[in-house]
N, C-alpha and C positions, 0 to 999 in steps of 0.2 A: 504494500500499499504506499504509495507516495504521499508526500505532504499535501499536494495540490487536491489529492482524491478525497480525502477526509477532512472534513470542516474543522476549524479549531473550535474547542467548546467555548472558549473565551468569546470567540466572536458570536456564536450562538446566543450564550447568556446575555450579552451586551444587547442583543436586539429587544430585549424585553427588561432592560436596566430600570427603566421608569418605573415599572410595576411595583417593584418593592418600596421606592420611596412613596409613592402614592398609597400604597396600603398602610404603611407605616403613619402618615400623616393622619390617615383614616381611622386607625385604631386610637391615635392620641386624641383626635377630635372627638371620638365617640366616648372615650373614657373620660376626657375633660368635661363634657357636657352632663353625663351621668353624675359625675363627682360634684359638680356645682349643686346638682339638685339635690343629691344623697351624699354628702360628705363621707359617710361610712363605706361606701364604695371603693374609697381609694386606700383603704387599709391594707397592710401587707397581708393580713389574713384572707382578705377577699382575693387578691392577686395571686398569692399562692394557690388557693384553691382552683381559682380560673386555669392556672398553667397546669395544675395536675389533672384536670378534667379534660385539657386540649392534648396533653402528652400523648396518650394512645392513639389519638386519630392522627396526630403529627407524625407517628411513625408509621402508621400505615399510609398515610398520605405520600410519604417518601418513596414507599415501594409502589404505589399507583403511579407517581412521576415517572419512574423508571419504565413501566408498561406504556403509558401514554406517549413519551418520548419516541418509542420504537413505532407508533402509529397504531398501537392496539388499545384496548379498553378492558378493565376487570371490574365488572359490578357484583362480583360474587364475595368480596372481602368481608361484607358484613357477615354473611352466612357462614364464612370459613371462620371468622372470628368466635361464631357461635358453637361451631363444632370443636374447635380448640380450645375454647373454655369450659366445653364438657369434658373434654380429654384431660385438661390440667386439673380440673376438679376431682375427677375419678382418680388421677394418679396422686395427687397431693393430699386427698382426703383420709384422715385416719381410718375412717369407717369403710373405706375401699382399699386402694392399693397401700396407701400411706407412704409414699416415697416421700424422700426428703427433695426441697426444691431444686438442690444442686444434681440430682436425677431428673426431676420431673420436668423442668425448664428444658434441657438439652432434647428430651424425647419429643415434647411438644415442638419445639423449633425444627426439628427433624421431620416431625410430621408436616409441619407447615410447608417447609421446602418441598417436601415430597409431593404434596398435594398441588402446589404451586407448579413445579415442573411437569407434574401430569397435565394440568391444564394448559401449560405451554405447549405439551406435545399433542394435545388435541387439536390445538390451534393450528400448528406447523406441519403435523405430518397428518392428521386427519382431514386438515383444509377446512375446518369448521371455523366460520367468522368467529372473532374474539367475543363480539356482542352475543352471540347465539351461544357458544361454549360456556362462557360465563354465567349467562342466563339459565341455561340448564344445571350448571354447577351449583348455581344458588339455590335450586329446588333440592338437588341430591344432598348438598350439605345440611340444609333445613331439615329434611327427611332423616338424615343420619344423626343428627343431634337429639332428635326426638327418641330415635331407637336407643343411642347411647343412655341417655337420661331416664327414660323409661317413664316419664312423667313424674320423676322426684326432682327435688331441689337439693342441691349440696350446700350445707351450711356449717360444716365443720372443718373448714380448711385449719392446719396447723399453725401455730404462732409464728414458725419460721417462713411460711408461705404467706400469710398476712403481712410479713414485713416487706415483701416486694412491692406491696401496694401502698403502705403507710409509714415504711421506716425509712430512715435517714442515714446517707452515707457521706463522710466528709463534710458534714453539716448541710447537704443538698438532699432533698427527697430523691428516693431510689427511682420514682417515674420521670422526674425531670432529667436525671442523669442518663436513663435509657433513652429518651427522646433525643437530648444532646448527641450521644453517641451514633444513634441511627442517622440523624441529620448530617453529622459530621463525616460519617462514611459514605452517605449518598452524594453530599458535595464533592468531597475528594474524587469518588469514582467519576462523576460527570464532569467535573472540571478540571480534573489534573492526571488522568489516566488514558491510555491508547482506547481501552474498552469502553470508557465513557464517550470517547470522539466516535467510536463504531457505532454506539447507539443513536447518537444524534445524527449520523450520516444514514443510517437505516431508516429512521423516520423522516428524515428529509425527502429521500428519495429511494425507495426501494429498488428499482431497477438499476439505478446507477450504483447503489451499493452491492448489489448481485453481481453486476458486471465488473465492479473493482474486486471482486474475490471475497468479499466479506461473507462470512458464515451466519447468514441471515438466521437461519433456524435456531443455531445455537445460541445467538443473541437474544432471541425472543425466549427461547426457553428460559435463560439465564434470568431475564426480565421477570418472567412469571414467577420462578423459583423464589426470587428475592421478596416479591411482594408476599408470598405464604411464609418465609422466614421472619420478614418484619412484622406481619401480623400475628405470628405466634409470640414475638417479643412483646407486642402491644397488648395482648392478651395476660402475659405474664404480670404485667403491672397495673392492668385494669381490673381484671378478675378478682385479686384479693382486696381490693377497695369496696367490695359489694358485700351486703350481707349474706346474698344467696347468688347461687350460680344457676341459673334456668335457660330453659329451651330458647327464650327470645333474646339472649345475649347477643348484642351486635346488631340488632336490627336498625337500619337507617344510616349505618355506617357508610356504606357504599356511595349513598347519595352526598353523604358530608363531603367525603374525601375527595371524590370527582369534582365536586363543586370548588373543593379549596384549590384542587390541582389547576384547574381552568381558570378561576378567578385569580390565582397566583402567578399566570402568566404563561402557562403551557398551552400549545397548540392540540386541540382534539385530533388533528391530523398528524401529529407528530412532529418530531425534528427541532423543538423549542420548548423552553421551560428550565427552571432552575430553583434550587432549594429555599433560598431566602423568600422569595415570593409566596412559595407554597407555606411555609411556617408563618408568615405573617397572614395569610388568608386564613390559615386554622385558627389562628388566634382571634382575627375579626370575627370569623364565624362563630366561634365560641364564646365571644364576648355579647353576641346579640342574643343570647338566651339570658343571662345574667341581667344585661342592661334592660331587657324587656321585664325581668320581674322587678328590678328596682324603679324603674320608671312608672309601671302600671300597678305596682304593690300587689302582686297577685300571681299565682301558678297560671291562672287561665290566660296571662298574656303570652305565655310560650306556645299556645295553640297558633300563633301566627308565624313561628320560628320557621316552618317548612315552606312558606310563602315567601319568606325574605330569602332564604336560600336559593330558591328557585329565581326569584329577580336577580339575586348576585350572578348567578351563571349566566343568566341571559345577557345582562347588562356586560359582563367580562365579555362575551363571545361577540356582542355586537359591538363593542368598542375595538375588538381587534379583527373586525371582518375586513376592513380596508387593507390592513397589513398581513394577514392571513395569506399563504400562498392558495391559489385557486383550487377547488375541489377537481380532481380529475374526474373527466366523464367516464362511465361505465364503457368498459371495451364492447365494441360491437361483436355479436356472437355469429358464428359463421351461419351462411344460408341454410335454412332447413332445421336449424336448432332450434329457434323459438317455437313454440307450442302453445296454442290456446285452444285446442280441442282434446278430449279425453284420449289417452294412450294406454302404454304399457303400465305405467307408474299407478294410474288410477285402477286399472285391472288387478296389479299386484295387491293394492290397498284394499279393495274390495274383497279380494280371496282371504286376506289377512283378517279383514274384519269378520269375515264368516267363519274362520276357523277359531278366531275369538268367542263368539258366538256359540260356537259348537262346544267349546271347552267349558264355557260358563253353563251351558246346559247339562253337560256330563256332572259338573261339579255340584249344581244348584240348580235343577230343573224350573224352579218356581221363578227365578229370576227372570229368565227368557220369556216367561208367559206375556201374552198381549196386554192382559190388565196390568201387570207390575210395569212392563215398559211405558205403558201409557200413564202411569201414575209417575213414573221417575223422569220422564221426558220434561216435565215443567222443572226440574232441578236444573237444566241445561239450556233452557230457553235464552239466557243472557250469553251463553258461549256461543250457541249457534247464529244469533244475532250479529254479535260483535265480528264473527269469522268473515261476515260478507264485506263490509267496508275495509277490514283489515287487508283481505285478499287484494283490493283495488291499491290500496296503499303501497304494498310491499311490491306489487307488480310494477309500479312506477319507480322502483328503486329507493322508497322511502320505509319509514318505521313509525309506529306509534306507540310509545310505552305509557301514555297518558290517560288511556282508555279508562281504566280502572278509578283514575282520580277524577277524570271529568264526570264519570257514573256518580262518585260521591258526592261531588259539588251539585249536581243536579238533583240527587236525593234530599240533600240538605235544603236546597231552594224550595223543593215541592214540600218539606216539612214545614219550613218556616212560613210559607204561604198558607199552608193549613192553619197553621197555629194563630195566623194573623186575621183569620176569619173567610179566607178565599174559597170558594167552590172547588171541589175536586178538578173539575175539567180545567178551571183557571190555573190552578197550582201546577198541574201537569204541564199545561202549555208554557208556562214560565219556567219549568224544568227543561222542556225542550229547546225553548228559545237559548237558555244558559249552555247547554250542550253543544248547539249549533255554533254559538258564539265561540266557545272554547276550541271547536274545530277549526273554525275560521281563523282565529288568532294564531294556531298553528300552523294552517296553510299558509299564511301570508308571511310567517317568519321564515318558513321553509323555501317557499317559492319566490316572494319578492326581495327579501333581505338576504337570501342566500345563505341562511345558516344551517348547518348539518342538523338533518331531523334527528339523528340521535341526540345531539345536545338540546335541541329544541324540546323533545317531547320527555327527557329526562328532567329538564328545568321544569316544564309544566306539570310534569308528574308530582313534582314537591309543591309548586306553586298552587295547583288546583286542589291537592289534598288538604295543604295548609289553609287555603281559603275555606274549604269546607269546614275544617276543625276549628278555625276562628270564627266563623259566624255561626256555629252550633255550639262552641264552648266545649265541645266534646260531649254535649249531652243529646241523646237520642230523641226524636220525636215520634210518639205511637198514638194509638186510639182513633186511627182512622175510620170512617164508617164502614160497615160490612158491605154496603153495595159497590164500593171501591174496587175489592179483590173480585167480587162476582162479576161485575162488568168486565173487568180487564181479563181474568182467567176463566172465563165461562167455557164449558163444554160443548164442542161441536163434533160429532161424528167420533166421540171417543178420545178426542185431543182437544186441549186448550186452544181457544181462539188464536193466541200469538203464534202457535206452531204453524197453522194454516197461513197466517200472514207471512211468517219467516220464509216458508216455502215458496209462496207467490212472489215474493222479493227475490228469492235465489233463482227462480226460474226467469225472471226478468233481466237480473245481472247475467245469468248465464247466456242469454240471447245477445245482449249487449257485447259481451264481451267476444263470443264466438262469431256473430254476424255483423254486428254494428260497427260503425264508422269510430265512434268514441273507444269502442273497445280495442280497436287495432292502435289506435293512437295511444292509449295507456300503454300497449305492450311497446309500441315504438320508443316511448319515453324511458321506460326501463331499459330498453337494450342498448340506446344511444341517445342522450339527451341533445346533444350538439346536432346530430343529423336530424333529430325531430324538429328543431327550431328552424334548420335550413329547408326542412320539408313544408314549413309554414304552420306546424301544429302549435297551437295555444298551450304551450306547456305548463306556464304558470297557471294559468286559469283552470287547467284541469287538476293540477296538483292542489289547488285551493278548494276545488270541488270534492276531490275524494278525502281530504282531511275534515272538512266540514261534515261530509256525510258521516264519517267516523264519529266525530262529536255527537251528532244527532243520534246515531245508534247508541252511543254510550247512554245518551240522557233516556231514550226509549229502554234500556236495559236498566237503568235506574229505577223507570217507573215500574218495570216487573218485579225488580226487586223489593221494593215498598210495597206492591200488591201481594206477594208472597209471603213477606216477612211481617207484614204489618207494622214497619218501622223504618224511619228514616235517620240515617246517623252517617257520621263521617267515615267510618271504615267500611262502608258499603263496596262490595266486590273488590277488597284488597287482594292483589295479587292475580286478578283473573287475566290482566295482559299477558302473563307467562303462557296461561292455558291457550289463549288465542292466538299467540304468535307460535307456539307449538303445533297447534292444529294447522295452520296455514303453510308452515314449513314442511310439517309430517306428510302434507297433502302434495307435496311435490313444488310449490311455488318457491323460486329462488330467492335469497335474500338479496342478490343483486338486482333482482327486476328483469322483468320483460320474458319470464319463463314460468309456465305453470297453469293450473286451470282452477275455477272456482268449484268444479265437482270434487277434485282431489282435496282441496280445503275443507270443504264440507263432509267428505269421508274421514277426513283427519279429526275433525270435530267430533263425530259419532264414535270414533275409536276411543279418544279422550273421554268422552261421556261414559263408555263402556267400562273404562279403567275406574274412572273415578267413582263409579255407582257399584260396581261389582266388589272391589276390594273391601271397603267397609261393610257391604252387604254379607260377604261370605266370611271374611276372616276378622272384621271387627278390629281393623288395624288403620286408623286414618293415617297414621305417620307413614305408611307405606305408599300412599298415593304421590307425594312429591319426589320420593325416591324412582317410582314408575314414571313420572312425568318428565323429570330431569333426564333420565336415561333415554327415554323414548325421543325426546328433542335432539341430544346429541347424536344418538345413534342412528338416526333417520337422516339428519343433515351429513353426517359423516359418510354414511354408505353411499349417499347420493353423490357427494362430491368425489369419493373414491371412484365409484363406477364411471361418472363422467370423465373424470382423469384417464382411467384405463382406456376407455372408448376413443378418446382424444388421440392417445399415443399410438392406437391401434390404427 
């Protein structure tokens, strides 16, 4: 590698040198304002507590920075932290393995490194896009955590283990020392080593890095392994500070650290970013919760925290839009590769589904009876509905991670309107309007402002869910009139009315995609956006349309949820985005866009319905469902990519 081939880290870091200074001023300004209103905020005890709370997240953010610098992303770190915390608790608890922390911590770090390296191997060798791989791993890790803990809490860590979270070494809290070491190691790696320069080069231009002889696969596996190891280190200093270790440990970490890395100056497309900006962004985001409590004098203020995080990530990306290198168009596929009508994949999926039904029948004949399935189908109406617009979004080369949050916000709006005395049709109409507006906002940010759809919907996932929590203050609304679910879920020919509506919408979209001009244009956008623009296709308008439809469908799903559960709450349909995306990709739709069918996506949704309903029905083990879904998502995408790679070589 010549000096001209690999960019100097200092040059890359200098490109974002203004960001740390700006963030430092912002931290000082926010701290100063809050301290002026409440002088107690400026006390050393508050400062130390703030830094200790931020330390584990700073450690994980350093690892995620390494991955994002290479042009990849990891949204599984929160779930990985939960799994590693469960492992640490079982190893260090006297009532379980009872190991000394000197043994437990290295074992957990080794576990984290191994799991991170496995994630990297899935990305580089199985060719599963990192967003999909880590989305599937997030589900696998959460299911694994449930299995490890078995529903119990770990409360009896030894004093030596507790010292890792609460102790002091050389006059400095252990958690702060760990964060300082992790930050110093990451900064040294990126700023002063050939390995760091290679990571930047890989993210700046993967093709150029490959032509220059860089070992791209090994570099990416290293970055993911580093995330795993640093996440384990964060767990070792965070878990002992808690009274109990439970299955929900680490929830929300992934959004926090990705937000911090992007706000700290890293480009989501890779090749840029530094440790100082990331650390200051972690401090700023950690400051938000404490400041809200002090300014609003109550824990209810923190319900707005996720909205503020989402706003931060959007503002950071919008501010960098002019300086970021432009997104590369998706490469055009060879003639004949694009597929908009059912083919071998759909046939194979139908056979697989038939085999699944046969196995279910052999294990439990009552499950596959028409009466049982007619009763269970209402549990998957939201999934089937959301699959329709998600297919359109992914066909255009986009993604929408915010559908569950849009549904939650729409449900809360419905509940607030009902509580204010609005009739149910008007309340439902307000919910639909809010959902469409959320989808429109996503579409405008993606199409008109050219913000990466992953970043947009990751930010709005937080912002919309935070709005739902803030507006409802975490309190559900119930007591809807009995006429509401009767009207929405009325039975017609053995099935609820929404099932027939979804079937009609699916038939219409199938005809549009297979025969209509708009369908051909959507496929063209996913195949090659530049070529589509030169062909006169209204790319931006169509993208806005599909995201608006996605938001509207999410609001409809919220109405169905409220009708079924008789409650409107801010955690409605949490996590459904994983199932929806899994169904679409399982059905053969390419994450790169331009390939796949609606029939395949619906077959994928039916298969997920079968798994989600049969596992709790037969085994009464709900924790197995996320394991099955995560494995299904990763396995299906990996198999398709490997088969496609083999076919192209042939």
